[in-house]
N, C-alpha and C positions, 0 to 999 in steps of 0.2 A: 326236517326241512328248515328249522331255525338257522342252523349253520350255513346252509346254502343261501338263504335270504341275507344273512349277515355279510356274507362275502360278496354276493352279487350287487348289493347296494352300497358297498364300500367306496372309498375315495379312489378314482381312477378306474374302477371296474365297470361301473355303470356306464361310462362314456364309451369304453372299448366294446362292451357287449350290451347294447341298449335293449335288445329284444332277446327272448328265449330262443327264437329261431337263429340268431347270430352266434350262439354258443358253439365254440369249435374246440378242437384239441388243446390249443394253448389255454383256454379257459379251464379245462379239466386239470391240466398240469399245475396251474397257479392255484386252483382250488385245493388240490391235493396238498401242495406246499403249505397253504393256509391251515389245513386241518392238522398237519404235523406240528405246526407252531402253536396252535391254539391250546389254551388251558381251560379246563372246566372242572367243576366239583362233581363228585359222584352222584349226588342227588339233585343237582341244579340249584341248590340253595346258595345265595350270594355270600353267606358267612361261613360256608363249608370250606375245608382245604381243597385247594385247586391243583390239579396235576395235568400233565399233557394227555391227550386222548390216546387211548390204547389202539394198537394196530387192528384189533377186532372191530372196534367201534368206527374207526376210519373206514374199514371196509364196509361196514353196514351202511354208513353214510353215502358212500360212492355207489354202492349197489342199489340203494334206494333211489338215487338220482337216475341211474341207468334204467331202472324199471319205470320210473315216472316218465322219462323222455320216450321210452318205447310205447307207453300207454298214450301219451299225448299226441303221438304221430299216427295213431290208428285212424282209419277212415271214419269210424263211428264217432270218434271224439273230435278230431280236427282242430286241436289246440296248437298243433305244429304242422307245418307243411308235410304232405305225404312223402315228399322227396327228402325230407330232413334226415341227414346222416348222423345217427347217434354217436356223439364223440366219447361217451363213457364206454370205451372198448375194454376188452379183457386185459390188455397189457397195462392199462392205466388203473383200472379198478383192482386188478390182482385176484388172488384167491383167498378164500376165508382161512385165516390162520387156524391151524390145528391145535387142539388141546392136548395137554400131556396125557398119553394113554395110561399112565400109572400115576393118577393124581393122589395126593395125600388126603386122607379122611380128616377134614377140618373140625369136626365135632364128634369125636369118638364117644363111646359109652360113658367113660369116666367124666367127661365134661358135661354130658347130659344129666348125670347123676348130681353133679355140682349145681347145675341150674335148678334142678328139682328142689334142692335143699334151701334155696333162697326164695322160692315162690311162696306168695301168700295164698289165702283161700281162693280168691278170684282168679289169680294167675294160674293156679293149679287146675282149676275147673275149665278154664277157657283154652289153655295152651299145653296141657299134658299130652294130648294126642299128637301135637307136633313133635314131641320128643320120641314118640314110639312108631307112629304110622307114616308110610311114604306118601303123603298127600300134598298136593299143591296148596299154597296159601289160599287161593280163591275157592278150592273145593271145600276147604274147612269153613270159610265164611258162609258158604251157600248151604251148608248142612241145615236140615230141618229136623224137628223132633220126629216126624214120621219116617225119616231115613234111618233111625236107629231101630235094629231088630235085636232085642234082648234074648229072644229064644235061641236064635242061631249065633248071637254075639257077632253081628256084622253091621257095618255101615253101608248103605246103598247110595250109589251115584248113578243117576239116570236122567234122561230127558223128561222135562216136566212142563206143566202149564202150556200144554198144547204145542210143545216144541220151542217155546220162547226162552226156556232155560235149558241149557245143555252142557255136557262136558266137552273137554278138548277131544277132537276127532268124533264127537257125538257117540262115544262108546259107553254103554252101560256097564258098570262093574260094581263088585261087592268086595269090601275089604273086612276080614275078621279083626276083631279087637280082643285083647287079652282080658282075662277076669279082673285083673288088677285095676283097670279103668272103669269097670262096670258101675261101681258105687259113684264114681265121679260123674259119669253120664247121668246117672239117676238124680244126683244133686243139681246138675245143670238144668235138667228138665223141671224139677220141682213138681208143682201141682198143674203145670200147663199141659195142654193137649196138642198144641200145634204152634209153630212159629220158629224163629231161628234158634238153633241149638246153642250158639255162642252169643253172649249178650254183653253189652257195655257195662263197666263197673257201676255207674250211676243208676242204671236200670236194675241191676241185681240188688243193689243196696236199697232201692225204693226211693232214691232222691229224685228220679225222673221216671215219668210214665211214657210208654210207647204212644205214638200218634194214633195208632189203631190197634184194637184188640182182636186177635184172630184165634178161633177155636178149632177150625177145620182147614183142610187144604183148599176147600171151596171158598172159604173166607179169604184166604191168602190170594187166590186167583182173582176174586172180586176186587180186592184192594189194588192188585197189580193192573187190572183193566182200567181202574180209575186213574191210576198213574199214567198209563198210556194215553187216555182220553185227554188228560190235562197237560200232556207234554207239548212244549213249544214246537212250532213248525221248524223242521230241520234238525230237531234233537234225535229223531229216530230215522236214520238212513240205512242201517244195516242190522243184521242180527246181533252184532257185537254191542250196538247201541242199546238193544233190548236188554242185553245182560248187564250193562252199566246201569240201566234204569231199574232193573230187579235188585241190584246190590244197594242202590240208594233206597229203594223201598224197604228191603230187609233192615237196613240201618234205622230207618224211621219207625219200624215196629220193634226196635230194641236191640237189633243185632250189631256186631262190631263191624267196622269198616276197615279198608285197607291201611289207613293211617294209624288207626289204634292198634291193629295187629302188628304192623312194622315197628312202630315206636316201642310197644311193649317188649317185643322180642329183642330189639337192639338194646333196650334197657337191661334186660336180663343178661345178655352177653357182656355188657359193660360192667355190671355188678360182679360177674364172675372173672373179671379182668381178662377176657378173651381178646384176640386180635381184633383191631377195628375193621379190617377188611372182610371179616365174616359177616355173611348176610343171613336173614331168616331163611332164604331159599336153600342155603347150604345144608340146612337140617335134612332136607329131602335127599340130597346126595349122600349124606352120611348114613342115613337109615337104609337107603338102597344098597349101599356098600355092605353094611352089616347083613342084610338079607342075602346078598350073593355069597358072602363068606360063610353064612349059616347052611349053605347048600340048597337054597331054593332054586328050582329048575328055571331055565331061561324063559320058557313060555309062561310059567307062573309069575315070574318077575315082571315081565312086560304087562300081563294082565293086572296085577296088583297095583302097579304104578300107573294105570290108566292109559297105556300105550296100545296101539293097534297090534294085534297078534295075526299077522299076515303070513307067517311061515306055514308051508304046506303041512308040517306036522301037527298044526292046530286042527287039521281035518281028521286026524287019526287018534290023537292023544287027548284024553280027557284031563282037564285041569282040576285039581282038588285044592282050592285055596285054604281050607281049614288045615289040612295036613301040612301043607307047605309053610304056612304062617306058624304052625306049632314049632317047627325047627327054629324059626327066627326068635320066637318068644322064649324059647329055652336058652338061646345064645345071649339074650339080653336080660337074663333072670335078675341080675343085681340091680338093674335099672327098675324093673317092674316091682321088686321088693321095696326099693327106696320109695317109689311112687305110692305104693300101698300103705307103707308105714307113715309117710308124710300126710297122706289123706286122713289117716286115724288121728294123728296128733292135731290136725287142723279141725277135727270134728266133722269131716266130710263123710267118713266111713266108719262103720262100727268096728271095734276091736275084735 
């Protein structure tokens, strides 16, 4: 909405369309022209390189305005007259630009091996899973010690804390992990019994103590309830606000946050002299591509990446994540060997 406010309060615009109800087709046309001319940085930082907005982002802005106008005109809301004619029509908003159906893998196995070779002990412990498993960045940040099953070599992702912490689509799923990262996981856990699996460098090094000490999942739930009770009025208006509060709580008890995760991964990319356009999220795309090329079935691929499995075949076909992931682990054997060897050299794993 920042771009809409910037345009609507600009010189000459506010006088022509003083109210939201006065917005018409001409407003949308001029706003769309403004978006095509506007330059912005990728992360919104004032010192970052600025480029013109992409067609996809322009569509996102216009589509958001269309949705907002439709919502504001509802009888239950009444922020706009009920007879308001939404000017954000399909011919002006357009259609969402399609992605390349055959995209190039931005971070192949060879590049992930190169990243492994420059990691220090803390980086390997916290981010080696990002090089192997098809997990979203927020799913990795929310991992708890109790989510690690060493008997079956699986990471569990499910709704927790009475439904206040949940996955995308609220789907519980389990992702097998290879034997190569088992000693790394054990090193991450150390002597702890509960808490965030991934921790900040200062906490791991002992230079900083977590604000709360948690020993069980009940301790974690009690701390989270305390955070809810102390939240300011208006801070929690939706379930997504609860997830943000949970992430803040996990950070306070020693876990990494979004900024640490993003900055560290980008630093690794830069040290490997990778293209600046590559994002940490591109790792998930590269890993999913490798999984598909390894022969993992479509149903299993959807399940292992945390997507809904709504196909009718899911009613008849049993998914075996262990067998399916074994195909993928065999395909990336060089990467797993490198991770294992580097863990030994750093003193994380035994020879």
